[in-house]
PARO-514941 format. One record per residue (C-alpha): x, y, z. Coordinates in steps of 0.001 Angstrom, whole numbers, padded with zeros to 6 digits, always signed. Example, Ala and Ser with C-alpha at 12.3 -4.5 7.8 and 13.67 -1.06 7.14 Angstrom:
2
+012300-004500+007800/+013670-001060+007140/
END
This chain:
351
+000000+000000+000000/+001213+003520-000701/+002646+005258+002316/+001969+008853+001309/+000533+010764+004236/-002525+012761+003178/-004180+015509+005218/-004100+016046+009003/-001490+018846+008819/-003204+020926+011495/-003716+017807+013621/-000053+016871+013315/+000986+020364+014403/-001444+020169+017336/+000004+016835+018472/+003545+018122+018181/+002662+021079+020412/+000859+018777+022848/+003866+016467+023182/+006088+019433+024036/+004196+019851+027319/+002543+016468+027907/+004450+013291+028670/+001659+010806+027931/-000662+011177+024942/-003036+008519+023629/-004498+008539+020134/-007987+007004+020231/-010483+006441+017460/-012702+004068+015534/-011233+001089+013687/-009315+002117+010581/-009291+005848+011293/-005513+006114+010952/-004124+006136+014501/-001009+004132+013680/-000182+006133+010566/-000611+009398+012468/+001692+008117+015223/+004331+007259+012623/+003998+010730+011186/+004528+012216+014639/+007759+010220+014885/+008937+011740+011615/+008473+015191+013167/+009925+014249+016552/+012746+016804+016260/+010118+019512+016645/+009066+018218+020087/+012145+017892+020524/+013449+014393+021310/+016727+012631+020561/+015505+009033+020385/+012308+007537+018966/+011128+003942+019329/+007864+002411+018085/+006711-000952+019435/+003840-002827+017764/+001702-004429+020454/-000886-005936+018104/+000493-009506+018343/+000265-009503+022144/-002652-011054+023981/-000736-011854+027181/-000289-008771+029388/+002725-010385+031097/+004567-010400+027756/+004296-006629+027321/+007382-005499+029292/+009547-007984+027414/+008229-006842+024050/+008921-003194+024836/+012348-004050+026250/+013252-005798+023021/+012011-002787+021077/+014374-000637+023114/+017270-003006+022473/+017513-004254+026037/+019262-007599+026450/+018203-010940+027861/+015947-009662+030639/+013569-008506+027904/+012600-012143+027375/+011337-012721+030909/+007610-012463+031471/+006907-013998+034868/+006207-012128+038076/+006331-008598+039374/+010041-008908+040153/+010863-009664+036546/+008704-006759+035346/+010442-004366+037760/+013814-005618+036534/+012733-005012+032944/+011591-001473+033753/+014924-000773+035443/+016801-002110+032424/+014723-000002+030050/+015248+003075+032191/+018996+002465+032129/+018885+002060+028357/+017078+005370+027950/+019319+007083+030475/+019124+010849+030476/+018042+011148+026852/+014924+012836+025626/+012984+009939+024103/+009600+009330+022506/+008232+005808+022914/+005226+004831+020819/+003120+001945+022160/+001075+001081+019103/-002213-000854+019260/-002606-001262+023014/-006118-002667+022637/-005641-006148+024084/-003148-005154+026788/-004530-001791+027917/-004037-002287+031655/-000512-003637+031227/+000367-000769+028890/-000957+001710+031452/+001179+000188+034212/+004315+000087+032074/+003891+003625+030745/+003394+004932+034286/+006466+003112+035581/+008699+004248+032729/+007566+007855+032947/+008396+007881+036659/+011818+006343+036053/+012871+008385+033011/+012325+012147+033340/+013117+012811+029680/+010662+010226+028312/+007416+010885+026491/+004957+008123+025586/+002530+008173+022677/+000005+005313+022767/-002595+004269+020200/-005734+002211+020605/-009497+002080+020550/-009559+003320+024134/-007429+005403+026476/-005037+003974+029057/-007033+005659+031822/-004143+006869+033978/-003516+010234+035663/-001726+012761+033499/-002854+011165+030235/-003954+013457+027410/-006427+011745+025066/-006547+012883+021453/-009528+011656+019439/-008512+010870+015854/-011516+011679+013700/-012332+010589+010137/-010959+012738+007340/-013021+015723+006179/-014424+015583+002661/-011618+017269+000746/-008884+015247+002475/-010859+012010+002038/-011136+012601-001719/-007452+013529-001849/-006595+010226-000139/-008731+008259-002596/-007160+010041-005539/-003662+009441-004165/-004269+005726-003562/-005663+005381-007077/-002489+006917-008486/-004099+010272-009347/-005861+008947-012472/-006847+011485-015145/-010556+011928-015645/-011501+010773-012146/-015221+011303-011535/-014795+013794-008695/-018481+013919-007834/-018649+010131-007548/-015422+010117-005544/-016894+012659-003138/-020070+010577-002781/-018083+007411-002142/-015910+009037+000527/-019048+010360+002210/-020555+006867+002324/-017285+005613+003782/-017525+008297+006506/-014047+009570+005611/-012465+006543+007332/-009005+006068+005768/-008954+002260+005930/-012326+002038+004153/-011074+004477+001491/-007825+002594+000987/-009565-000780+000700/-011974+000742-001810/-009013+002079-003812/-007593-001438-004027/-010880-002724-005442/-011583+000148-007850/-009056-000192-010725/-010982-001126-013850/-014296-000564-012105/-016480+002566-012255/-016807+004251-008874/-020588+004317-009117/-020658+000535-009599/-018712+000214-006368/-021106+002606-004646/-024062+000504-005805/-022427-002608-004332/-021722-001019-000936/-025130-001533+000592/-025349-000106+004112/-021728-000585+005166/-018166+000335+004265/-017494-002566+001913/-019544-004615-000560/-021359-007601+000879/-019226-010721+000663/-016033-008794-000058/-013008-011023+000468/-010090-009799+002597/-007320-008326+000467/-004188-010433+000156/-001586-007867+001149/+001530-008491+003206/+001811-004751+003848/-001404-004759+005892/-001893-006285+009345/-004500-009021+009261/-007023-006888+011132/-006855-004254+008351/-007380-006560+005365/-011126-006081+005481/-013608-003831+007221/-015171-006897+008797/-011819-007837+010354/-011186-004292+011617/-014609-004012+013231/-014414-007599+014434/-011262-006654+016337/-013249-003893+018085/-016133-006296+018700/-013778-008710+020423/-012724-005989+022862/-016301-005410+024042/-018097-007039+026954/-021164-009202+026194/-023527-006380+027198/-021624-003887+025035/-021861-006234+022058/-025580-006673+022578/-026108-002917+022850/-024005-002330+019711/-026269-004698+017799/-029465-003117+019098/-028253+000456+018537/-027911-000350+014837/-031652+000358+014393/-031005+004085+014929/-030377+005652+011491/-029112+008903+013028/-028199+010301+016415/-030084+009463+019614/-030076+010249+023318/-029735+008008+026355/-033491+007842+026962/-034029+006511+023444/-031264+003943+023858/-032710+002739+027156/-036260+002454+025803/-035348+000717+022534/-032383-001411+023562/-033070-002591+027116/-034317-006105+027675/-033189-009609+028584/-029502-009705+029555/-029320-005916+029098/-031547-004331+031785/-032317-000635+031520/-030000+000243+034409/-027065-001326+032525/-027529+000634+029299/-025681+003699+030600/-022599+001681+031545/-022683-000251+028269/-022995+002855+026127/-020185+004442+028131/-018037+001411+027374/-018814+001667+023669/-017892+005354+023705/-014637+004530+025481/-013839+001880+022851/-014548+004292+019963/-017561+002304+018745/-020163+004961+019585/-019529+008670+019020/-020739+011119+021666/-021546+014797+021217/-022245+016899+024298/-024971+019379+023412/-026697+021906+025694/-028954+019965+027991/-028056+016442+026909/-025526+014159+025274/-026300+012645+021879/-024815+009530+020395/-024395+008040+016938/-022767+005192+015060/-020793+005648+011872/-022329+003953+008850/-019995+000962+008744/-020150+000447+012503/-023951+000491+012312/-023950-002065+009473/-021689-004392+011460/-024044-004142+014427/-027039-004830+012174/-025450-008087+011028/-025152-009180+014650/-028721-008139+015334/-029811-010436+012509/-027735-013277+013922/-029383-012774+017301/-032798-012987+015665/-033838-009662+017222/-034033-007399+014183/-037809-007211+013828/-038503-006845+017549/-035943-004083+018117/-037032-002228+014983/-040631-002317+016189/-039579-000846+019510/-037655+001850+017693/-040606+002700+015445/-043011+002792+018382/-040686+005000+020382/-040101+007358+017449/-043846+007756+016913/-044369+008412+020614/-041699+011126+020586/-043173+012722+017478/-046586+012682+019117/-045116+014629+022040/-043532+017120+019669/-040038+015902+020534/-037129+014979+018347/
END
């Protein structure tokens, strides 16, 4: 895949300024929004922070929290103690070795894709920051590390002009590109870079409007096979895999709420979510915690408006939830509740 970085100039400048004063920053956002690529771009501009040493450690392969210190130690070039994973004593020894390796240098450590080892990443980042005064940590993941002093930066989808620019770039800037169709496609893909890049791989020799017609309600055509690309991590070879990764991070109640929330075509408030989505293993009192968890994991977007918070799902996230709602056999029942509730609100003159 092409590695040209498109857009986010103001965001990159903002992050550079933030890392001058903050020692722990976490990039959060929905699957495929470009957190890892933005982190790499920050590394390329690390002299502006400024730092002398940059290290990026990919945590995606890890599913054992005890293996995290060793993986980071190896990324920092620490010797044999980086292979030990057992016990608090070993972890403390690894932290001490990493601190000695970093010494008095100004360093930027990127912990990329913390999703499956969030708590371990939080503990390690805290320990290293205490031990190394000149260290800064930039983490990426669906959710924040949740530790004191952390600055969370939400990575949003690309705006329209940058989304079209990304599509054009990934297509090789073809002459005669149907700009209006490209703009429509990027809008349907919610400006999510991974969805745009996967579409660009499928588009050569195919009219954009044919691809649009095949999209359905999601971010990729129904039945689309994962792309065979060694340059992409497995979780980014299809939209289904990317969203499935997020799904796997959720609790059972969060997964159930995600599926039921898919009946909302637009934004909604907490009262609507409780009325439409509560039931069975998801009692009404648990909806608030579940929706909070989905917000934390970048599945549900929250906007704080005067008087109330409103929530929404991006198009592809909603389509993924709808598939699960079908599998659960609840589609008709939840849609009826949604229709009844909508009519009741309209009858009261409410949104």
